[in-house]
PDB file of N, H, CA, C and O in Angstrom:
ATOM      1  N   UNK A   1      69.876  42.093 -97.887  1.00  0.00           N
ATOM      2  CA  UNK A   1      68.510  41.818 -98.147  1.00  0.00           C
ATOM      3  C   UNK A   1      68.236  41.008 -99.273  1.00  0.00           C
ATOM      4  O   UNK A   1      68.768  41.386-100.316  1.00  0.00           O
ATOM      5  N   UNK A   2      67.527  39.971 -99.326  1.00  0.00           N
ATOM      6  H   UNK A   2      67.095  39.664 -98.478  1.00  0.00           H
ATOM      7  CA  UNK A   2      67.380  38.993-100.369  1.00  0.00           C
ATOM      8  C   UNK A   2      66.322  39.719-101.318  1.00  0.00           C
ATOM      9  O   UNK A   2      65.543  40.583-100.916  1.00  0.00           O
ATOM     10  N   UNK A   3      66.393  39.286-102.536  1.00  0.00           N
ATOM     11  H   UNK A   3      67.026  38.584-102.862  1.00  0.00           H
ATOM     12  CA  UNK A   3      65.573  39.852-103.700  1.00  0.00           C
ATOM     13  C   UNK A   3      64.129  39.217-103.752  1.00  0.00           C
ATOM     14  O   UNK A   3      63.403  39.472-104.713  1.00  0.00           O
ATOM     15  N   UNK A   4      63.681  38.350-102.678  1.00  0.00           N
ATOM     16  H   UNK A   4      64.271  38.143-101.897  1.00  0.00           H
ATOM     17  CA  UNK A   4      62.301  37.750-102.694  1.00  0.00           C
ATOM     18  C   UNK A   4      61.260  38.652-102.321  1.00  0.00           C
ATOM     19  O   UNK A   4      61.509  39.835-102.085  1.00  0.00           O
ATOM     20  N   UNK A   5      59.975  38.116-102.243  1.00  0.00           N
ATOM     21  H   UNK A   5      59.773  37.155-102.434  1.00  0.00           H
ATOM     22  CA  UNK A   5      59.009  39.011-101.738  1.00  0.00           C
ATOM     23  C   UNK A   5      58.914  39.188-100.301  1.00  0.00           C
ATOM     24  O   UNK A   5      58.721  38.193 -99.602  1.00  0.00           O
ATOM     25  N   UNK A   6      59.024  40.328 -99.783  1.00  0.00           N
ATOM     26  H   UNK A   6      59.180  41.136-100.351  1.00  0.00           H
ATOM     27  CA  UNK A   6      58.876  40.518 -98.363  1.00  0.00           C
ATOM     28  C   UNK A   6      57.695  40.308 -97.742  1.00  0.00           C
ATOM     29  O   UNK A   6      57.636  40.297 -96.513  1.00  0.00           O
ATOM     30  N   UNK A   7      56.591  40.113 -98.541  1.00  0.00           N
ATOM     31  H   UNK A   7      56.639  40.123 -99.539  1.00  0.00           H
ATOM     32  CA  UNK A   7      55.199  39.686 -97.851  1.00  0.00           C
ATOM     33  C   UNK A   7      54.929  38.205 -98.164  1.00  0.00           C
ATOM     34  O   UNK A   7      53.769  37.794 -98.134  1.00  0.00           O
ATOM     35  N   UNK A   8      55.930  37.408 -98.456  1.00  0.00           N
ATOM     36  H   UNK A   8      56.872  37.742 -98.481  1.00  0.00           H
ATOM     37  CA  UNK A   8      55.618  36.026 -98.821  1.00  0.00           C
ATOM     38  C   UNK A   8      55.115  35.314 -97.505  1.00  0.00           C
ATOM     39  O   UNK A   8      54.143  34.560 -97.534  1.00  0.00           O
ATOM     40  N   UNK A   9      55.778  35.569 -96.415  1.00  0.00           N
ATOM     41  H   UNK A   9      56.568  36.181 -96.391  1.00  0.00           H
ATOM     42  CA  UNK A   9      55.236  34.895 -95.199  1.00  0.00           C
ATOM     43  C   UNK A   9      53.821  35.189 -94.741  1.00  0.00           C
ATOM     44  O   UNK A   9      53.119  34.365 -94.155  1.00  0.00           O
ATOM     45  N   UNK A  10      53.423  36.532 -95.076  1.00  0.00           N
ATOM     46  H   UNK A  10      53.993  37.202 -95.551  1.00  0.00           H
ATOM     47  CA  UNK A  10      52.129  37.001 -94.778  1.00  0.00           C
ATOM     48  C   UNK A  10      51.128  36.596 -95.741  1.00  0.00           C
ATOM     49  O   UNK A  10      49.936  36.615 -95.436  1.00  0.00           O
ATOM     50  N   UNK A  11      51.549  36.214 -96.940  1.00  0.00           N
ATOM     51  H   UNK A  11      52.518  36.199 -97.188  1.00  0.00           H
ATOM     52  CA  UNK A  11      50.547  35.688 -97.997  1.00  0.00           C
ATOM     53  C   UNK A  11      50.456  34.225 -98.117  1.00  0.00           C
ATOM     54  O   UNK A  11      49.712  33.648 -98.910  1.00  0.00           O
ATOM     55  N   UNK A  12      51.338  33.599 -97.200  1.00  0.00           N
ATOM     56  H   UNK A  12      51.942  34.067 -96.556  1.00  0.00           H
ATOM     57  CA  UNK A  12      51.253  32.148 -97.331  1.00  0.00           C
ATOM     58  C   UNK A  12      50.021  31.417 -96.954  1.00  0.00           C
ATOM     59  O   UNK A  12      49.840  30.281 -97.392  1.00  0.00           O
ATOM     60  N   UNK A  13      49.072  32.047 -96.089  1.00  0.00           N
ATOM     61  H   UNK A  13      49.219  32.969 -95.733  1.00  0.00           H
ATOM     62  CA  UNK A  13      47.866  31.546 -95.834  1.00  0.00           C
ATOM     63  C   UNK A  13      46.938  31.322 -96.958  1.00  0.00           C
ATOM     64  O   UNK A  13      46.124  30.399 -96.965  1.00  0.00           O
ATOM     65  N   UNK A  14      47.090  32.281 -98.019  1.00  0.00           N
ATOM     66  H   UNK A  14      47.751  33.031 -98.014  1.00  0.00           H
ATOM     67  CA  UNK A  14      46.231  32.264 -99.212  1.00  0.00           C
ATOM     68  C   UNK A  14      46.417  30.960 -99.946  1.00  0.00           C
ATOM     69  O   UNK A  14      45.495  30.566-100.660  1.00  0.00           O
ATOM     70  N   UNK A  15      47.509  30.266 -99.839  1.00  0.00           N
ATOM     71  H   UNK A  15      48.258  30.586 -99.259  1.00  0.00           H
ATOM     72  CA  UNK A  15      47.860  29.092-100.743  1.00  0.00           C
ATOM     73  C   UNK A  15      47.875  27.746 -99.791  1.00  0.00           C
ATOM     74  O   UNK A  15      48.277  26.675-100.245  1.00  0.00           O
ATOM     75  N   UNK A  16      47.477  27.864 -98.644  1.00  0.00           N
ATOM     76  H   UNK A  16      47.150  28.734 -98.276  1.00  0.00           H
ATOM     77  CA  UNK A  16      47.585  26.577 -97.839  1.00  0.00           C
ATOM     78  C   UNK A  16      46.119  26.228 -97.311  1.00  0.00           C
ATOM     79  O   UNK A  16      45.257  27.107 -97.291  1.00  0.00           O
ATOM     80  N   UNK A  17      45.873  25.015 -96.913  1.00  0.00           N
ATOM     81  H   UNK A  17      46.573  24.301 -96.930  1.00  0.00           H
ATOM     82  CA  UNK A  17      44.738  24.451 -96.306  1.00  0.00           C
ATOM     83  C   UNK A  17      43.539  24.567 -97.152  1.00  0.00           C
ATOM     84  O   UNK A  17      43.501  23.987 -98.237  1.00  0.00           O
ATOM     85  N   UNK A  18      42.519  25.308 -96.708  1.00  0.00           N
ATOM     86  H   UNK A  18      42.549  25.780 -95.827  1.00  0.00           H
ATOM     87  CA  UNK A  18      41.195  25.312 -97.346  1.00  0.00           C
ATOM     88  C   UNK A  18      41.258  26.337 -98.488  1.00  0.00           C
ATOM     89  O   UNK A  18      40.327  26.490 -99.279  1.00  0.00           O
ATOM     90  N   UNK A  19      42.453  27.058 -98.534  1.00  0.00           N
ATOM     91  H   UNK A  19      43.210  26.934 -97.891  1.00  0.00           H
ATOM     92  CA  UNK A  19      42.423  28.056 -99.653  1.00  0.00           C
ATOM     93  C   UNK A  19      43.260  27.597-100.957  1.00  0.00           C
ATOM     94  O   UNK A  19      43.454  28.355-101.907  1.00  0.00           O
ATOM     95  N   UNK A  20      43.743  26.238-100.892  1.00  0.00           N
ATOM     96  H   UNK A  20      43.585  25.622-100.121  1.00  0.00           H
ATOM     97  CA  UNK A  20      44.408  25.759-102.066  1.00  0.00           C
ATOM     98  C   UNK A  20      43.637  25.765-103.238  1.00  0.00           C
ATOM     99  O   UNK A  20      42.414  25.725-103.096  1.00  0.00           O
ATOM    100  N   UNK A  21      44.130  25.808-104.412  1.00  0.00           N
ATOM    101  H   UNK A  21      45.122  25.840-104.527  1.00  0.00           H
ATOM    102  CA  UNK A  21      43.421  25.807-105.560  1.00  0.00           C
ATOM    103  C   UNK A  21      42.374  24.766-105.795  1.00  0.00           C
ATOM    104  O   UNK A  21      41.295  25.014-106.334  1.00  0.00           O
ATOM    105  N   UNK A  22      42.778  23.475-105.323  1.00  0.00           N
ATOM    106  H   UNK A  22      43.654  23.273-104.885  1.00  0.00           H
ATOM    107  CA  UNK A  22      41.941  22.369-105.381  1.00  0.00           C
ATOM    108  C   UNK A  22      40.562  22.601-104.543  1.00  0.00           C
ATOM    109  O   UNK A  22      39.429  22.499-105.013  1.00  0.00           O
ATOM    110  N   UNK A  23      40.889  22.924-103.248  1.00  0.00           N
ATOM    111  H   UNK A  23      41.809  23.007-102.866  1.00  0.00           H
ATOM    112  CA  UNK A  23      39.876  23.102-102.348  1.00  0.00           C
ATOM    113  C   UNK A  23      38.863  24.271-102.764  1.00  0.00           C
ATOM    114  O   UNK A  23      37.649  24.192-102.574  1.00  0.00           O
ATOM    115  N   UNK A  24      39.499  25.352-103.346  1.00  0.00           N
ATOM    116  H   UNK A  24      40.485  25.416-103.500  1.00  0.00           H
ATOM    117  CA  UNK A  24      38.522  26.416-103.754  1.00  0.00           C
ATOM    118  C   UNK A  24      37.696  25.904-104.872  1.00  0.00           C
ATOM    119  O   UNK A  24      36.489  26.142-104.896  1.00  0.00           O
ATOM    120  N   UNK A  25      38.263  25.236-105.772  1.00  0.00           N
ATOM    121  H   UNK A  25      39.244  25.043-105.753  1.00  0.00           H
ATOM    122  CA  UNK A  25      37.314  24.566-106.812  1.00  0.00           C
ATOM    123  C   UNK A  25      36.201  23.615-106.226  1.00  0.00           C
ATOM    124  O   UNK A  25      35.028  23.674-106.595  1.00  0.00           O
ATOM    125  N   UNK A  26      36.683  22.720-105.262  1.00  0.00           N
ATOM    126  H   UNK A  26      37.635  22.672-104.962  1.00  0.00           H
ATOM    127  CA  UNK A  26      35.652  21.833-104.712  1.00  0.00           C
ATOM    128  C   UNK A  26      34.521  22.584-104.073  1.00  0.00           C
ATOM    129  O   UNK A  26      33.351  22.224-104.202  1.00  0.00           O
ATOM    130  N   UNK A  27      34.908  23.679-103.353  1.00  0.00           N
ATOM    131  H   UNK A  27      35.858  23.972-103.249  1.00  0.00           H
ATOM    132  CA  UNK A  27      34.010  24.530-102.614  1.00  0.00           C
ATOM    133  C   UNK A  27      33.081  25.366-103.623  1.00  0.00           C
ATOM    134  O   UNK A  27      31.980  25.755-103.234  1.00  0.00           O
ATOM    135  N   UNK A  28      33.497  25.616-104.814  1.00  0.00           N
ATOM    136  H   UNK A  28      34.391  25.300-105.131  1.00  0.00           H
ATOM    137  CA  UNK A  28      32.857  26.526-105.552  1.00  0.00           C
ATOM    138  C   UNK A  28      31.523  26.044-106.041  1.00  0.00           C
ATOM    139  O   UNK A  28      30.561  26.790-106.225  1.00  0.00           O
ATOM    140  N   UNK A  29      31.530  24.629-106.256  1.00  0.00           N
ATOM    141  H   UNK A  29      32.312  24.024-106.106  1.00  0.00           H
ATOM    142  CA  UNK A  29      30.257  23.978-106.927  1.00  0.00           C
ATOM    143  C   UNK A  29      29.838  22.743-105.992  1.00  0.00           C
ATOM    144  O   UNK A  29      30.040  21.577-106.330  1.00  0.00           O
ATOM    145  N   UNK A  30      29.277  23.091-104.868  1.00  0.00           N
ATOM    146  H   UNK A  30      29.113  24.038-104.594  1.00  0.00           H
ATOM    147  CA  UNK A  30      28.883  21.959-103.930  1.00  0.00           C
ATOM    148  C   UNK A  30      27.752  21.265-104.588  1.00  0.00           C
ATOM    149  O   UNK A  30      26.797  21.854-105.096  1.00  0.00           O
ATOM    150  N   UNK A  31      27.921  19.884-104.550  1.00  0.00           N
ATOM    151  H   UNK A  31      28.696  19.405-104.137  1.00  0.00           H
ATOM    152  CA  UNK A  31      26.893  18.949-105.062  1.00  0.00           C
ATOM    153  C   UNK A  31      27.149  18.594-106.602  1.00  0.00           C
ATOM    154  O   UNK A  31      26.528  17.637-107.065  1.00  0.00           O
ATOM    155  N   UNK A  32      27.845  19.161-107.249  1.00  0.00           N
ATOM    156  H   UNK A  32      28.349  19.938-106.873  1.00  0.00           H
ATOM    157  CA  UNK A  32      28.226  19.100-108.729  1.00  0.00           C
ATOM    158  C   UNK A  32      28.584  17.575-108.956  1.00  0.00           C
ATOM    159  O   UNK A  32      28.139  16.997-109.947  1.00  0.00           O
ATOM    160  N   UNK A  33      29.375  16.937-108.054  1.00  0.00           N
ATOM    161  H   UNK A  33      29.736  17.407-107.248  1.00  0.00           H
ATOM    162  CA  UNK A  33      29.783  15.542-108.251  1.00  0.00           C
ATOM    163  C   UNK A  33      28.617  14.557-108.173  1.00  0.00           C
ATOM    164  O   UNK A  33      28.473  13.609-108.945  1.00  0.00           O
ATOM    165  N   UNK A  34      27.824  14.864-107.194  1.00  0.00           N
ATOM    166  H   UNK A  34      27.942  15.634-106.567  1.00  0.00           H
ATOM    167  CA  UNK A  34      26.432  14.061-107.087  1.00  0.00           C
ATOM    168  C   UNK A  34      25.638  14.192-108.243  1.00  0.00           C
ATOM    169  O   UNK A  34      25.167  13.204-108.807  1.00  0.00           O
ATOM    170  N   UNK A  35      25.446  15.416-108.657  1.00  0.00           N
ATOM    171  H   UNK A  35      25.828  16.219-108.198  1.00  0.00           H
ATOM    172  CA  UNK A  35      24.571  15.752-109.691  1.00  0.00           C
ATOM    173  C   UNK A  35      25.044  15.026-111.001  1.00  0.00           C
ATOM    174  O   UNK A  35      24.185  14.541-111.737  1.00  0.00           O
ATOM    175  N   UNK A  36      26.288  14.938-111.301  1.00  0.00           N
ATOM    176  H   UNK A  36      26.986  15.332-110.703  1.00  0.00           H
ATOM    177  CA  UNK A  36      26.984  14.383-112.480  1.00  0.00           C
ATOM    178  C   UNK A  36      26.720  12.845-112.312  1.00  0.00           C
ATOM    179  O   UNK A  36      26.336  12.217-113.299  1.00  0.00           O
ATOM    180  N   UNK A  37      26.899  12.232-111.157  1.00  0.00           N
ATOM    181  H   UNK A  37      27.210  12.742-110.356  1.00  0.00           H
ATOM    182  CA  UNK A  37      26.752  10.769-110.979  1.00  0.00           C
ATOM    183  C   UNK A  37      25.184  10.497-111.238  1.00  0.00           C
ATOM    184  O   UNK A  37      24.853   9.551-111.953  1.00  0.00           O
ATOM    185  N   UNK A  38      24.281  11.292-110.680  1.00  0.00           N
ATOM    186  H   UNK A  38      24.550  12.060-110.099  1.00  0.00           H
ATOM    187  CA  UNK A  38      22.854  11.074-110.930  1.00  0.00           C
ATOM    188  C   UNK A  38      22.423  11.148-112.323  1.00  0.00           C
ATOM    189  O   UNK A  38      21.714  10.279-112.830  1.00  0.00           O
ATOM    190  N   UNK A  39      22.881  12.265-113.000  1.00  0.00           N
ATOM    191  H   UNK A  39      23.458  12.971-112.588  1.00  0.00           H
ATOM    192  CA  UNK A  39      22.457  12.297-114.313  1.00  0.00           C
ATOM    193  C   UNK A  39      23.053  11.202-115.225  1.00  0.00           C
ATOM    194  O   UNK A  39      22.389  10.739-116.153  1.00  0.00           O
ATOM    195  N   UNK A  40      24.268  10.806-114.965  1.00  0.00           N
ATOM    196  H   UNK A  40      24.808  11.182-114.212  1.00  0.00           H
ATOM    197  CA  UNK A  40      24.991   9.606-115.791  1.00  0.00           C
ATOM    198  C   UNK A  40      24.108   8.293-115.506  1.00  0.00           C
ATOM    199  O   UNK A  40      23.834   7.438-116.349  1.00  0.00           O
ATOM    200  N   UNK A  41      23.731   8.295-114.209  1.00  0.00           N
ATOM    201  H   UNK A  41      23.954   8.989-113.524  1.00  0.00           H
ATOM    202  CA  UNK A  41      22.844   7.024-113.907  1.00  0.00           C
ATOM    203  C   UNK A  41      21.545   7.015-114.624  1.00  0.00           C
ATOM    204  O   UNK A  41      21.098   5.949-115.046  1.00  0.00           O
ATOM    205  N   UNK A  42      20.851   8.236-114.804  1.00  0.00           N
ATOM    206  H   UNK A  42      21.214   9.102-114.461  1.00  0.00           H
ATOM    207  CA  UNK A  42      19.689   8.347-115.533  1.00  0.00           C
ATOM    208  C   UNK A  42      19.909   8.092-116.976  1.00  0.00           C
ATOM    209  O   UNK A  42      19.086   7.422-117.599  1.00  0.00           O
ATOM    210  N   UNK A  43      21.052   8.623-117.598  1.00  0.00           N
ATOM    211  H   UNK A  43      21.720   9.168-117.092  1.00  0.00           H
ATOM    212  CA  UNK A  43      21.141   8.332-119.094  1.00  0.00           C
ATOM    213  C   UNK A  43      21.475   6.866-119.257  1.00  0.00           C
ATOM    214  O   UNK A  43      21.161   6.254-120.278  1.00  0.00           O
ATOM    215  N   UNK A  44      22.086   6.332-118.288  1.00  0.00           N
ATOM    216  H   UNK A  44      22.341   6.830-117.459  1.00  0.00           H
ATOM    217  CA  UNK A  44      22.369   4.718-118.488  1.00  0.00           C
ATOM    218  C   UNK A  44      21.071   3.992-118.385  1.00  0.00           C
ATOM    219  O   UNK A  44      20.859   3.051-119.150  1.00  0.00           O
ATOM    220  N   UNK A  45      20.174   4.359-117.487  1.00  0.00           N
ATOM    221  H   UNK A  45      20.346   5.123-116.866  1.00  0.00           H
ATOM    222  CA  UNK A  45      18.880   3.767-117.282  1.00  0.00           C
ATOM    223  C   UNK A  45      18.017   3.930-118.527  1.00  0.00           C
ATOM    224  O   UNK A  45      17.406   2.977-119.010  1.00  0.00           O
ATOM    225  N   UNK A  46      17.982   5.160-119.036  1.00  0.00           N
ATOM    226  H   UNK A  46      18.478   5.934-118.644  1.00  0.00           H
ATOM    227  CA  UNK A  46      17.188   5.517-120.238  1.00  0.00           C
ATOM    228  C   UNK A  46      17.669   4.705-121.450  1.00  0.00           C
ATOM    229  O   UNK A  46      16.894   4.158-122.235  1.00  0.00           O
ATOM    230  N   UNK A  47      18.994   4.668-121.541  1.00  0.00           N
ATOM    231  H   UNK A  47      19.624   5.112-120.904  1.00  0.00           H
ATOM    232  CA  UNK A  47      19.662   3.776-122.676  1.00  0.00           C
ATOM    233  C   UNK A  47      19.236   2.443-122.657  1.00  0.00           C
ATOM    234  O   UNK A  47      18.875   1.908-123.705  1.00  0.00           O
ATOM    235  N   UNK A  48      19.234   1.743-121.418  1.00  0.00           N
ATOM    236  H   UNK A  48      19.527   2.177-120.566  1.00  0.00           H
ATOM    237  CA  UNK A  48      19.175   0.362-121.331  1.00  0.00           C
ATOM    238  C   UNK A  48      17.575  -0.013-121.360  1.00  0.00           C
ATOM    239  O   UNK A  48      17.113  -0.882-122.101  1.00  0.00           O
ATOM    240  N   UNK A  49      16.883   0.688-120.540  1.00  0.00           N
ATOM    241  H   UNK A  49      17.258   1.393-119.938  1.00  0.00           H
ATOM    242  CA  UNK A  49      15.474   0.214-120.408  1.00  0.00           C
ATOM    243  C   UNK A  49      14.382   0.840-121.133  1.00  0.00           C
ATOM    244  O   UNK A  49      13.402   0.197-121.509  1.00  0.00           O
ATOM    245  N   UNK A  50      14.554   2.251-121.361  1.00  0.00           N
ATOM    246  H   UNK A  50      15.350   2.773-121.055  1.00  0.00           H
ATOM    247  CA  UNK A  50      13.557   2.841-122.071  1.00  0.00           C
ATOM    248  C   UNK A  50      13.474   2.945-123.778  1.00  0.00           C
ATOM    249  O   UNK A  50      12.495   3.172-124.489  1.00  0.00           O
ATOM    250  N   UNK A  51      14.814   2.703-124.121  1.00  0.00           N
ATOM    251  H   UNK A  51      15.609   2.519-123.543  1.00  0.00           H
ATOM    252  CA  UNK A  51      14.856   2.794-125.697  1.00  0.00           C
ATOM    253  C   UNK A  51      14.307   1.407-126.175  1.00  0.00           C
ATOM    254  O   UNK A  51      13.787   1.381-127.290  1.00  0.00           O
ATOM    255  N   UNK A  52      14.367   0.300-125.472  1.00  0.00           N
ATOM    256  H   UNK A  52      14.790   0.321-124.566  1.00  0.00           H
ATOM    257  CA  UNK A  52      13.949  -0.956-125.982  1.00  0.00           C
ATOM    258  C   UNK A  52      12.439  -0.915-126.132  1.00  0.00           C
ATOM    259  O   UNK A  52      11.912  -1.446-127.110  1.00  0.00           O
ATOM    260  N   UNK A  53      11.709  -0.287-125.174  1.00  0.00           N
ATOM    261  H   UNK A  53      12.137   0.145-124.380  1.00  0.00           H
ATOM    262  CA  UNK A  53      10.248  -0.157-125.224  1.00  0.00           C
ATOM    263  C   UNK A  53       9.878   0.733-126.435  1.00  0.00           C
ATOM    264  O   UNK A  53       8.987   0.350-127.193  1.00  0.00           O
ATOM    265  N   UNK A  54      10.509   1.883-126.648  1.00  0.00           N
ATOM    266  H   UNK A  54      11.233   2.195-126.031  1.00  0.00           H
ATOM    267  CA  UNK A  54      10.146   2.748-127.720  1.00  0.00           C
ATOM    268  C   UNK A  54      10.285   2.175-129.146  1.00  0.00           C
ATOM    269  O   UNK A  54       9.482   2.434-130.042  1.00  0.00           O
ATOM    270  N   UNK A  55      11.311   1.415-129.285  1.00  0.00           N
ATOM    271  H   UNK A  55      11.963   1.205-128.557  1.00  0.00           H
ATOM    272  CA  UNK A  55      11.471   0.683-130.529  1.00  0.00           C
ATOM    273  C   UNK A  55      10.474  -0.388-130.721  1.00  0.00           C
ATOM    274  O   UNK A  55      10.111  -0.666-131.864  1.00  0.00           O
ATOM    275  N   UNK A  56      10.022  -0.987-129.735  1.00  0.00           N
ATOM    276  H   UNK A  56      10.317  -0.761-128.807  1.00  0.00           H
ATOM    277  CA  UNK A  56       9.098  -2.115-129.781  1.00  0.00           C
ATOM    278  C   UNK A  56       7.699  -1.454-130.182  1.00  0.00           C
ATOM    279  O   UNK A  56       6.962  -2.073-130.950  1.00  0.00           O
ATOM    280  N   UNK A  57       7.358  -0.332-129.726  1.00  0.00           N
ATOM    281  H   UNK A  57       7.957   0.171-129.102  1.00  0.00           H
ATOM    282  CA  UNK A  57       6.070   0.339-130.094  1.00  0.00           C
ATOM    283  C   UNK A  57       6.068   0.747-131.500  1.00  0.00           C
ATOM    284  O   UNK A  57       5.014   0.742-132.136  1.00  0.00           O
ATOM    285  N   UNK A  58       7.139   1.086-132.008  1.00  0.00           N
ATOM    286  H   UNK A  58       7.996   1.090-131.492  1.00  0.00           H
ATOM    287  CA  UNK A  58       7.211   1.722-133.376  1.00  0.00           C
ATOM    288  C   UNK A  58       6.917   0.615-134.445  1.00  0.00           C
ATOM    289  O   UNK A  58       6.506   0.906-135.568  1.00  0.00           O
ATOM    290  N   UNK A  59       7.127  -0.540-134.078  1.00  0.00           N
ATOM    291  H   UNK A  59       7.460  -0.777-133.165  1.00  0.00           H
ATOM    292  CA  UNK A  59       6.944  -1.655-135.104  1.00  0.00           C
ATOM    293  C   UNK A  59       5.482  -2.205-135.168  1.00  0.00           C
ATOM    294  O   UNK A  59       5.122  -2.957-136.073  1.00  0.00           O
ATOM    295  N   UNK A  60       4.575  -1.750-134.058  1.00  0.00           N
ATOM    296  H   UNK A  60       4.867  -1.139-133.322  1.00  0.00           H
ATOM    297  CA  UNK A  60       3.234  -2.270-134.078  1.00  0.00           C
ATOM    298  C   UNK A  60       2.410  -1.335-134.860  1.00  0.00           C
ATOM    299  O   UNK A  60       1.211  -1.559-135.027  1.00  0.00           O
TER     300      UNK A  60
END
């Protein structure tokens, strides 16, 4: 008898397919990637377009 885990074959499903570590992380936060992209886009828009107008108003 080998010294390995006798339940290894029965536990294999836990670490394959949709249950891999990467897939579990992706499914834990649905929409997080889209939210990060949208928020980054808003920050870029604010930095480029909105700050120029606010500085212009301060000088008047």
